[in-house]
C-alpha positions in Angstrom: -7.5 15.4 33.0 -11.1 15.4 33.6 -13.8 13.3 32.2 -16.2 14.7 29.5 -19.2 12.9 28.3 -21.1 14.2 25.2 -24.3 12.4 24.1 -25.2 14.9 21.4 -26.2 13.1 18.3 -23.4 12.8 15.7 -20.9 14.0 18.4 -18.1 12.0 20.0 -18.7 10.5 23.5 -15.5 11.4 25.4 -13.7 9.9 28.4 -10.4 11.7 28.8 -9.2 10.6 32.2 -5.7 9.0 32.5 -7.1 5.5 32.9 -9.0 5.8 29.6 -5.9 7.1 27.8 -4.0 4.1 29.2 -6.8 1.8 28.0 -6.7 3.3 24.6 -3.0 3.1 24.3 -2.9 -0.5 25.3 -4.5 -1.4 22.0 -1.5 0.2 20.2 0.8 -1.9 22.4 -1.2 -5.0 21.6 -1.4 -4.6 17.9 2.3 -4.9 17.7 1.9 -8.6 18.1 0.5 -8.7 14.6 2.5 -5.9 12.9 6.0 -6.6 14.4 5.9 -10.2 15.4 3.8 -11.9 12.7 3.8 -9.6 9.7 7.3 -8.3 9.8 10.0 -10.2 11.7 9.0 -13.7 12.7 6.0 -15.5 11.2 6.2 -14.1 7.7 9.9 -15.2 7.4 9.0 -18.6 8.7 6.1 -18.8 6.1 8.2 -17.8 3.1 11.5 -19.2 3.8 10.6 -22.4 5.6 7.0 -23.4 4.8 7.4 -22.0 1.4 10.0 -24.4 0.5 7.3 -26.8 -0.3 5.8 -24.6 -3.0 6.5 -25.8 -6.5 6.4 -23.9 -9.8 8.0 -20.9 -11.5 6.4 -18.3 -9.0 8.3 -18.3 -5.8 6.8 -18.4 -2.3 7.9 -14.8 -1.7 6.1 -13.6 -4.9 2.9 -15.4 -3.9 3.1 -13.7 -0.5 3.8 -10.3 -2.1 0.8 -10.8 -4.4 -1.5 -11.7 -1.5 -0.4 -8.7 0.5 -0.8 -6.4 -2.5 -4.3 -7.7 -3.0 -5.1 -7.1 0.6 -3.6 -3.6 0.4 -5.8 -2.8 -2.6 -9.0 -4.0 -0.8 -8.1 -2.0 2.3 -7.5 1.2 0.2 -10.9 0.8 -1.4 -13.0 -0.1 1.5 -11.6 1.6 4.7 -13.2 5.2 4.1 -16.6 3.6 3.7 -16.0 1.4 6.8 -15.1 4.4 8.9 -18.0 6.5 7.6 -20.7 3.7 8.3 -19.4 3.3 11.9 -19.7 7.1 12.3 -23.3 7.0 10.9 -24.5 4.0 12.9 -22.7 5.0 16.1 -20.7 1.6 16.1 -17.2 2.9 16.3 -16.2 0.9 19.4 -18.2 -2.0 18.1 -16.1 -1.9 14.9 -12.9 -1.8 16.8 -13.8 -4.8 18.9 -15.3 -6.9 16.0 -12.4 -6.4 13.7 -9.8 -6.8 16.5 -11.3 -10.2 17.6 -11.4 -11.4 13.9 -7.7 -10.4 13.6 -7.0 -12.3 16.8 -8.7 -15.4 15.6 -6.8 -15.3 12.4 -3.6 -14.9 14.3 -4.3 -17.9 16.5 -5.2 -20.0 13.4 -1.7 -19.6 12.2 -0.8 -22.3 14.8 -1.9 -24.8 12.4 0.5 -23.7 9.6 3.0 -26.5 9.7 6.1 -26.7 7.4 5.4 -30.2 6.1 3.5 -29.4 2.8 2.5 -26.7 0.4 -1.1 -26.6 1.5 0.0 -25.0 4.8 1.7 -22.4 2.9 -1.6 -21.4 1.2 -3.3 -21.4 4.6 -0.7 -19.2 6.1 -0.8 -16.7 3.3 -4.6 -16.5 3.4 -4.6 -16.0 7.1 -2.0 -13.3 7.1 -3.7 -11.5 4.2 -7.0 -11.6 6.0 -5.7 -10.5 9.2 -3.8 -7.5 7.5 -7.2 -6.5 6.3 -9.1 -6.9 9.5 -6.5 -5.1 11.5 -6.6 -2.1 9.2 -10.4 -1.9 9.6 -9.9 -2.0 13.3 -7.3 0.6 13.1 -9.4 3.2 11.3 -12.0 3.3 14.0 -9.2 3.1 16.7 -7.6 6.2 15.2 -10.9 7.8 15.2 -11.2 7.2 19.0 -8.3 9.6 19.5 -10.7 12.5 19.9 -12.8 10.5 22.5 -9.8 10.1 24.9 -8.2 13.6 24.4 -9.2 17.2 24.6 -8.1 19.8 22.0 -5.2 20.6 24.4 -3.9 17.1 24.8 -4.5 15.4 21.4 -0.9 15.5 20.5 0.3 14.2 23.8 -2.2 11.4 23.8 -1.3 10.3 20.2 2.3 10.3 21.2 1.6 8.2 24.1 -0.3 5.7 22.0 2.4 5.6 19.4 5.1 5.1 22.0 3.1 2.3 23.5 3.1 0.6 20.1 6.8 0.7 19.8 7.3 -0.5 23.4 5.0 -3.3 22.9 6.9 -4.4 19.9 10.2 -4.3 21.7 9.1 -6.3 24.7 7.2 -8.8 22.5 10.1 -9.3 20.2 12.5 -9.8 23.0 10.2 -12.3 24.8 9.6 -14.2 21.5 13.2 -14.3 20.6 14.6 -15.3 24.1 11.7 -17.6 25.0 10.8 -19.3 21.6 13.6 -18.9 19.0 17.1 -18.3 20.3 19.7 -21.2 20.3 20.4 -24.1 18.1 19.4 -27.7 17.8 16.1 -29.5 18.0 14.8 -27.3 20.7 14.9 -23.5 21.0 14.5 -20.7 23.5 14.5 -20.8 27.2 11.3 -22.8 27.0 13.1 -25.6 25.1 10.4 -25.7 22.4 10.7 -28.4 19.6 11.3 -27.0 16.1 9.7 -30.1 14.4 6.9 -28.9 12.1 7.7 -25.4 13.1 6.1 -25.8 16.5 8.2 -23.1 18.3 7.1 -20.5 15.6 3.6 -21.6 15.6 3.4 -21.2 19.4 4.7 -17.7 18.8 1.5 -17.1 16.8 -0.6 -18.2 19.6 1.4 -16.2 22.2 1.0 -13.1 19.9 -2.7 -13.6 19.7 -3.1 -13.8 23.4 -0.9 -10.7 23.8 -3.2 -8.7 21.6 -6.4 -9.9 23.2 -5.2 -9.1 26.7 -4.1 -5.6 25.6 -7.4 -5.0 23.7 -9.5 -5.7 26.7 -9.1 -2.4 28.4 -10.3 -0.5 25.4 -13.3 -2.9 25.2 -14.4 -2.1 28.8 -13.3 1.5 29.1 -13.8 3.6 26.0 -17.5 4.6 25.3 -19.4 4.1 22.2 -20.2 7.1 20.2 -23.7 8.3 19.4 -24.7 7.7 15.8 -25.5 10.4 13.4 -28.5 8.5 12.0 -30.5 6.2 14.3 -32.3 4.6 11.4 -29.2 4.1 9.3 -30.0 1.5 6.5 -27.7 2.7 3.8 -26.2 0.4 1.2 -22.6 0.2 0.4 -23.2 1.8 -3.0 -25.0 4.7 -1.3 -22.1 5.0 1.2 -19.6 5.5 -1.7 -22.0 8.1 -3.1 -22.0 9.8 0.3 -18.2 9.5 0.4 -17.6 11.3 -2.9 -20.1 14.1 -1.8 -18.3 14.5 1.4 -14.8 14.6 -0.3 -16.2 17.2 -2.6 -17.6 19.2 0.4 -14.3 18.8 2.1 -12.5 20.4 -0.9 -14.7 23.5 -0.3 -14.9 23.6 3.5 -11.8 21.7 4.7 -9.1 22.0 1.9 -6.4 22.2 4.4 -7.3 18.9 5.8 -7.6 17.3 2.5 -4.2 18.8 1.3 -2.6 17.3 4.4 -3.9 13.8 3.6 -2.1 14.0 0.3 1.2 15.3 1.8 1.1 12.8 4.7 0.6 9.9 2.5 4.0 10.7 0.7 6.0 11.3 3.8 4.6 8.5 5.7 5.6 6.1 2.9 9.2 7.6 3.4 9.0 7.0 7.2 7.9 3.3 6.6 10.9 3.1 4.2 13.3 3.9 7.0 12.4 0.7 8.8 11.7 -1.3 5.7 15.1 -0.9 4.1 17.1 0.0 7.3 18.1 -3.7 8.0 19.0 -4.2 4.3 21.3 -1.2 4.4 22.8 -2.1 7.7 24.0 -5.4 6.3 24.9 -4.8 2.7 26.3 -1.2 3.0 27.6 -0.7 6.5 28.8 -4.2 7.5 26.6 -5.1 10.5 26.1 -8.8 11.2 22.6 -10.3 11.5 22.8 -10.3 15.4 23.9 -6.6 15.3 20.9 -5.8 13.2 18.5 -7.4 15.8 20.2 -5.3 18.5 20.0 -2.2 16.3 16.3 -2.9 15.5 15.5 -3.0 19.3 17.5 0.3 19.8 15.7 1.8 16.9 12.2 1.1 18.3 13.4 2.4 21.8 14.5 5.8 20.4 11.4 5.9 18.2 9.2 5.5 21.2 11.1 8.1 23.1 10.8 10.4 20.2 7.1 9.8 19.7 6.3 10.6 23.5 8.6 13.9 23.3 6.9 14.8 20.0 3.6 14.4 21.4 4.3 16.9 24.2 5.7 19.4 21.6 2.7 18.8 19.3 0.3 20.4 21.9 2.7 23.5 22.4 3.9 24.2 18.9 1.5 22.3 16.7 1.6 19.1 14.7 2.8 20.7 11.5 5.9 22.3 13.1 6.7 18.9 14.6 6.4 17.1 11.4 8.4 19.6 9.4 11.2 19.6 12.0 11.2 15.8 12.1 11.5 15.4 8.3 14.1 18.2 8.0 16.2 16.4 10.5 15.7 13.1 9.0 16.7 14.3 5.4 19.9 15.9 7.0 20.7 12.5 8.7 20.0 10.6 5.5 22.2 12.8 3.6 25.0 12.3 6.0 24.4 8.5 6.0 24.9 8.5 2.2 28.4 9.8 2.6 29.7 7.9 5.6 31.2 4.4 6.1 31.2 1.7 8.8 29.0 0.4 11.6 29.6 3.2 14.1 28.4 6.0 11.7 25.4 3.9 10.8 24.4 3.5 14.4 24.7 7.2 15.1 22.9 8.5 11.9 20.6 5.5 11.8 19.4 6.1 15.4 18.9 9.9 14.6 16.8 8.9 11.7 14.6 6.5 13.8 14.5 9.1 16.6 12.3 11.3 14.5 10.1 8.6 12.9 7.9 8.5 15.9 7.3 12.1 16.3 6.2 12.5 12.6 4.0 9.5 12.7 2.3 10.8 16.0 1.8 14.2 14.8 0.4 13.2 11.6 -2.3 11.2 13.5 -3.1 14.1 15.7 -3.3 16.5 12.8 -5.9 14.4 11.2 -7.8 14.3 14.5 -7.8 18.0 14.8 -9.1 18.8 11.4 -11.8 16.0 11.5 -15.3 17.2 11.6 -17.2 16.0 14.8 -18.7 12.7 14.1 -16.8 12.1 11.0 -13.5 11.0 12.4 -13.9 7.5 11.1 -14.4 8.6 7.6 -11.5 10.9 7.5 -9.2 8.4 9.2 -10.4 5.9 6.5 -9.2 8.4 3.8 -6.0 8.7 5.9 -5.4 5.0 5.4 -6.6 4.9 1.7 -4.2 7.8 0.7 -1.3 6.1 2.5 -2.0 2.8 0.7 -2.3 4.6 -2.6 1.4 5.6 -2.6 2.8 2.6 -0.6 4.6 1.7 -3.8 6.7 5.0 -3.9 9.7 4.4 -1.5 10.3 0.8 -2.8 10.1 2.0 -6.3 12.5 4.8 -5.8 14.8 2.7 -3.7 15.1 0.2 -6.4 15.4 2.8 -9.2 18.3 4.6 -7.6 20.0 1.3 -6.8 19.8 0.3 -10.5 21.0 3.7 -11.9 24.5 3.8 -10.7 27.3 1.5 -9.5 27.1 2.2 -5.8 24.9 -0.7 -5.0 22.3 -0.4 -2.2 23.9 2.8 -0.9 22.2 4.6 -3.8 18.9 3.5 -2.4 19.4 6.0 0.5 18.7 8.7 -2.2 15.4 7.2 -2.9 14.3 7.4 0.7 15.5 11.0 1.0 13.7 12.0 -2.1 10.3 10.7 -0.8 10.8 12.4 2.6 11.8 15.6 0.7 8.7 15.4 -1.5 6.5 14.9 1.5 8.1 18.0 3.3 7.6 20.2 0.2 4.0 19.1 -0.1 3.4 19.8 3.6 4.8 23.5 3.5 1.6 25.0 2.0 -0.6 23.3 4.7 -1.5 25.3 7.7 -1.6 24.0 11.3 -5.0 23.2 12.3 -6.8 25.9 14.4 -9.5 25.2 17.1 -13.1 25.9 16.5 -14.6 27.0 13.1 -11.2 27.9 11.8 -10.2 24.1 11.8 -12.5 23.6 8.7 -11.7 26.8 6.9 -10.3 26.8 3.3 
């Protein structure tokens, strides 16, 4: 790849050499420290199950935690389009990524002070995780918008796939290191580092390690990726005016880029189904297919490995056959695997069909990101990726609701929840069918 610089006002400044792609992708690998380690697998479990035992009252610790995360999600959905838009206008996309990333890292590091000795630490932990979940999403909007800065029209799918695969790999490595070094074993000390568990010290040190991991992996982006040129050098628009601009731009997008707007709606649905595969996979593994807790951890690592491989391969195919085809193929194969999973029994069948499902999560996620990058108007990438985040948040209730609904309808237990996941994936696929693959040049923004 060659290096391209473009200083035209309102246009993206590019640096598409291999080193810049690696620097951009490293952020994806670093963000797994928050998403996989703190929010999903390790710290949130410690916060709710251990620290949360000190919480009194009729509302449980898990309920308080879910309320906080829901409030954070609503705030993210309302604000992200404007945040991306303002960064585009002011020419502060890189500055936005750096600022919100650093604030996320600070919040992660402060989790070290969340002991398990009293309820006040639970509230501290909930607030810090909620704040960090907001700041990392703000960072991610501008980070996604950078995709067009580190790729060309011919390589955007490949680069998106590399970044997504790096995120999976980062999560795999970090989870293994944290488990082996900080958590494994029994007794008063844990892991190869023999860390005391008193006051949750070993888990609190995981938070510090995760913060350091994210910081180190964010540094290459901070130094390598150029800032964009703003669309308005004298930008002084209020947030109210930014929302007015947003609604005008959405109305204009309906007339000039309806294909992209329709994709945002379709992708919101199928991305929620993709998230459901990982969210409910562990539950199904234990309650339906008889895997042990240790087997689930091993399966989780294997699932991330195949998802990373799938994302990398899907990125290469994306540039050759188009993101729409990659997504349709991935969703179709996932639906077939899900139907098979509904009828089979036992751990072996779950391993086979479960890994097939996970294999195609990565390509669908990566191709969705590249599709948005392809249909974004130059200089407005931040805004459209903000809408991408907002539409996703707007339907994030869909898969959990349908999973619970189908479980409650029959007498098959959690197995019936598989139908709920399949229904969401199928709905996303059907919504995607009318959408055309993005074309280059002016055709990209045609109705």
